[in-house]
N, C-alpha and C positions, 0 to 999 in steps of 0.2 A: 422558686423554680419558674422558669418561663414556659409559655404555652408549647413551643416546639419540643422542649425537653420533656414536658409532661406527656405529650403525645407520643414521643419516642419511647419513653418508659412504659407506657400502656401497650404500645405495639410489641415491645420486647416481652412483656408479661403475657400477652396473648399468644405470642409465638411459643413461649415456654409451655403454656397450658396445652396448646395444640400438639406440641411434641410429646407431652405426657399422655394425652389422649390417644395419639397414634401408637405409642408404645403399648398402652393398655389394650388397644384393639388388636394389635399384632399378637400379644400374649393370648388373648381370648380366641383368636383365630387358630393359633397353634394348638391350644387345648381342645378346641372343637374338632379339628382335623384328627387329632390323636384319638379322641373318644369315638369318632366316626369309624376309624380303622379298627378300634377294639370291638365296637359293636358289629361291624361287618365280619370280623373274624369269629366272634361268638356265634353269629347266625350260621356261618359255615359249619362250625362244630355241631351246632344243634341239628342242622339238616343232615349231616353225616350220621349222627347218633340216631336220628329218626329212621334213616335207611337201615342202619344196623338192627334197630328194634323191630322194624317190619320184617326183616329177614329172619330174625329169631322167632317171631310169632308164627311165621309160615312153617318153620321146621319143628317147633317145640309143642305146639298146641294142635291136638287132633280133635276132630268132631267126636261127640260122645259115642256114636255108633262105630267109629273107627278105633276106639280104645280097645286094647286087648283085655280080656277078662282078668280079674285078679287071680293070683296064683292059687288060692284055696278053692277054686271052682274046678 
């Protein structure tokens, strides 16, 4: 094999490797973006549930002095 053919073959191999690396990076980027969206959605749900829990605490729990006496008194 002559030097120009060898250099051309090496160049083609490098281009193929580069294409595979770019495809891998694209797949990783897509996965990362999907996980970021899922995480953002989960945080929204958590914040919503925290608000609901705070509302329930305000209405469900009375201070001991505000509790009505038990029925046997």
